[in-house]
C-alpha positions, 0 to 999 in steps of 0.5 A: 651825311651818313658817311660824314658822321661815320668819318667823324666817329672814326676820328673821335675813336682815333683821338681817344687812343691818341691817333690822328687822321694820318695814322697808317694801317701798320700802326693800327695793326700793331695797336690791334695786336697789342690790344689783343695780347692784353685781352688774352693776358687779362683772360688768362689772369681771369682763368688763373684767379678762378682756379685760385678761388676754386682751390681756396674754396676746396681747401676751406671745404676740406678744413670744414669737413675735417672739423666736422669729422673730428667733432663726430669722432668726439661725439661718438666717444662721448656717446660710447662713454655715456653708454658704458656708464648707463650700462653700469648704472642700469642694475641700480635703476632697476633696484631703485625702481623696485624700491620706489614701487615698494615704498609707494605700496607702503605709503598707500597702505599707511595712508589707507590705514591712517584714514580708516583709523583717524578719518572720523577723528578729523571730522570730530575735531573739525566739528569741535573747532567750527561746525559749518551749518548746512553741510554734513560731516567731513568725509576723508578718504584715500586714493593710492597715497593721496588724501581726498576730502569731501563734504556732503550737502543735500545728497551731493558730495562736494569739495570743501574749497569750493564752498568753505570760506577761508576761515572754514578751510583753515579750520579743516586743515587745522583739524587734519594737522591736529589729527596727524599730530595727536595720532602719530606713534612713530616718534617719541617726540610728541611736541606739536608746534603751531604758528598763528593758528587762529588767523581769521578766527573769531573769539568763539573759534579761538576758545574752541581751539584752546579747549581742544588743545586742553583736551588733547594735551591730557588725552588718555593716549598720552600727554602732548606738549603744545608750542604756539607762537603768535602775533595775536595779543588776543590769543595770548590773553585768552590762552593765559585765561584758559590755561591758568589752572595748569600752573607751571605746566603752562608757560608764556613768553614774550619776544622783546627784541634781537640782541647781540647774543640772540632773541631777548625773551621774557617769561610772563605769568599765566 
């Protein structure tokens, strides 16, 4: 059975290559030689293809390396140019660094001088506008060029923004603003401009602000011009009532619309 199966297998293999059982050994030998030649040729082609692949990889790698080398050279040129520019501007960097130090020193001095001269005025203005019951006076100090504001309550020093309402904070900021405006001496332009300064104010605080403006406008340090814009009709009416004794020195205008040539504004009587 084993021999028979082997014979059948050999016959099937011969049939696959189109040989029958009558094939001679010489024919088989020739076919083996042909197959061996083909195999050798295929192996040669495989080796050639491998060599070509290596050559292509080498060329691609060489091109990549050349590209990298060119980029390195270009970057080195950029670095050299930037280094040269940095060396040229380095003296100016030192110069402006010294200028910055000098300005910082002068700013710190000016802030300290302003606080020492006008810090108490801020507290007075804030008290005139709205005293905050339960808290002591406002303390304005400076550190370097920054202005620091604190309030006192039962022996503690506190930040106003942690305890004041929005209206009280606005009053405090308004006091700082009016202190700065009313005490500046570096410019001859003495107009003080405010836009809706009475947000969150009640009538009492609004009256206090108008009284304060009236006092600042005619202070011994020199008259000040106040320009106030508002959307609050109540502020307008209170201001007309408060300043009516000033006659032509107090003027009131109402914005009506935007026309082709600009805003349309009409003057209203005090």
